[in-house]
N, C-alpha and C positions, 0 to 999 in steps of 0.2 A: 529139592531139585535133584538129588543124587539117582533119584528113579530114572530121570530124563537122561543122564549119563549112562547109566545102565543100560538102559532100553536103546540108546543110540549105540553103544557096543555090541547089543543083540540085533535082531532082525526087525523090530519094530519102532526102530530110530524115528522115521516120520511120524507114525500114527501117535505113540506115546509121547513124544516131543511135543506134538502139537494139542494132544490131549491136556497133559501135564502143564504145558504153557498156559492154556485157556483156564484150567483150574487155578494155576497161582493167579493170574491178573484177574480171576472172577472176583 
């Protein structure tokens, strides 16, 4: 989930967070 934090700090916050979230919950 560290990628989500990194993405959130970056510009892809929403997209990466949602994609990573779905990937982790899938």
